[in-house]
N, C-alpha and C positions, 0 to 999 in steps of 0.2 A: 228245462227251462221252467219247470214248475219248481220253485223253490221254496214256498210260502204254505202254511197250511190252509185247507181249504175251509174257507168262511162264507156261507150261503146268503149272510146279510151284506157281502160286499160283492157287487155284480158287475160284470163287463157286458156291453151289448155288442152281439155281432151282426155288425150294419152290414147292407145290401143283401138280406137273406128273406124279405118280404116281396112275393110278387106284385107288379103296380095293380093288379085286378082287386087286390085284398083293401087298398087303399080308397077304393069307391064306393061310399055307403050303398048306393044303389044296388050293387052285387050282393051285399050280405043278407043271408037268409038264416042266420041265428048260428049258435054253435053245435056242434056235433055230439052225440052222446059220449059220455065219459067213459064208456066201456069198446069206444070205437077202436079198431085195431089197426096199427100202422106196423106192416110186417118189414118194409125194407127202406129205413131212411139211412142216409149216407152222412156220416161225419167226417170231415177234412181235417185232418191234422197239419201241424206245421213243422218243417225242418228248423233246427236252430241255425242262425246266421253262417256259422262256418261250415257246417255241412251244404248249407246251399251254396256257398261260394267254392267248396270243393265239387259239387256236384257240375257247377257252370264250367270249372277248368276240366273236369273229366270230358263233357260233351265237346268241348273246343278240342281237346286232345283225339277224340274218336274220329273227327274229321280232318286231321293234321297227318297228312302221310309220313312226315318226319318224327312223329310221335310212337313210341314204344306202345301205346294204347290205341293206335290206329286200328278200328273196326274190331275192337276188342269187345264185343257186346256182352252185356251182362244179363244174367237171368232176373226174373222178378224177384227172386229170393235174394239174390245178391245185391239188387239194387235197394231193397228193403234194409238190408243189414248194412250195407254201405251208405246209403243216402235218405233212409226213411228218417221218421220222427225218432227222437231218441225213447228207447225202450221204457226208460221210467216215467217219462212225460206220458206216452200210450197207456202204460198200466194205471197212472193215476187218475187218467181219465175215465178208463173203464171201470174203475172202482167206483168212481163219483156216478157214473151212470148205472151200476149194478145198484148203487145205495137208493135209487129211486124207483127200483123196478124195471129199469129198462134191459133188455135183453141183448147180448153182443152176440149177433148172428155168425159173425166172421170178420176177422181181421184181415184185412187184403196182403197180400204177399209183397207190395211194394213198400208196407211201412207206413203208409199215410192216410189210408181208408178204414173207417171202422163201419160195417152193416149192422145196424142196430134196429130193434122191434119195441115198440110199446104202444100201450093205449093212451086215448087223449087226456086222461087224467095224469097219467105218469107224465106225459110231455109238458103238461102245465106244470107240473110240480119241479120238473128238471130245468126245463127251457123258458119257463113263465112265460108261455103263449098260449092264446086260446085258438083253438082250431074252429073253423066255421065253414059251413056249406056256403058256396057261391053260385049264383046263377047270373051268367053275362047276358047282354043284351041279344045275342043271336040264339040265346036257349041253353048253351053248354053249361053242364053243371060241373063244378069243381069242389074240391077241398083245399084251404090253405089255411097257414097261420096268418094272424092279421097284424102282428108286429115282428119285429125283429127278434129272435130269441137273445135270452140272456143266460150267461154261465157265471159261475164263481170267478171273481176277478184274479185268484191264483191260478187258475187254468188257461186264461185268456192267451198268454204267450205259446201255449201249445195247441191251440185250436184256431183255425181258419174259418171253419163256418158249418152250417147243416146244409148240405146240397139239396136235400128234396123233402123239405116240410110239406111242400105243396105238390099239388099232381099237374101242374104247368109244366109240359116237356116241349123241347124245341120240335118243329114239324119239318120234315124234309121239304126241299123245293120239289114242285112236280116238273119233270121234263119229259119230253116226248122224243124218244129216239128216233132218227131218221131212217127210213127203210134200207134196206140192203140193195147194193148196187151190183149190176152185171158188168165184170171186167171182160171186155171184148177182146183184149188181146190174149189174155189167159184163158178165155171162155169159161169164166168160174163166176159164181155168185160171191160176193165178200160183203162183209159187214162194214159198216160205216162206223167207225169208234168216236162219234162226237154226236153230242146233243146241243139244242137250242134252249137257253133259259133267258126268259123276257128279252129275246131278240138278240142275245151274244151267244157265239160259238164256243161249246166248251168241248176239250179232248177229253175221252175217257182212258183213265188208265187201268190197264188189264195186268193180271199175274206175271204175263211174260215180261211187260215193261219193268215192273218193279224187280223182276230178275236180272233184266238188264242194266238198270239203274244201279241196284246195290251188288 
C-alpha cells in the first residue's frame, strides 16, 4: 500500500493516539529531556483490504464444521505470512524509522507489530510529538505525548497507529474470590469458581474448561 516516495513535508495525523490526560493543561509539567529513552514502543501496521477480507473468510471457515479449514489453527508465523502487513510496506516503515535513529527491537511474528525504541528527540523528529511529564490530580506521575503523532502521508495507508507513546495502561478490575465451600455429600472442600464484580457474579474459566470448550 506504500506506493509513493516518502516526503517528510507531507504528513498524515494518526488520530486517537493521545491520552485524555495530556489534553488537560493543569496536568502538564513540561517536556522531558531530549535524551530520555523509550525502550518498547509498539507500532501497529495495517493489512491491505484484500488480506483483511481473506482473514475474515478464514476465521469464519475455522468455525464452520463443513469447511476443510475447520479448526485448522495457524501458527503465529503462518498468520504473519498469510495475513500480516505486506512485507514491502513493513520494510518501508522500518527504513523510515531507522532514518530517524529509531531502533527496531523486534518485528512480531504476526506481521503487524513493530517493537521500537528511541529517545525523546528522535520521537519528536519522527512522529512530530512532544513528550511531557504529567502529574494527575491524585498525584500519579506519567509521561505522554501531547498531540497525536504524525507520519509521512506516503506511509499512512500501512500504519494504524502507535500503541504506547504514553505510560497509561489499563488496570484490571479488582475482584474478591469467594471462599471455598465444603461439599457435604462428597465430604470434600471445593473451590467456588466465581467472583463478584461490582455486585455482579462472574464465572471463572479455568484451563480444563478451555480444554472442554475447544
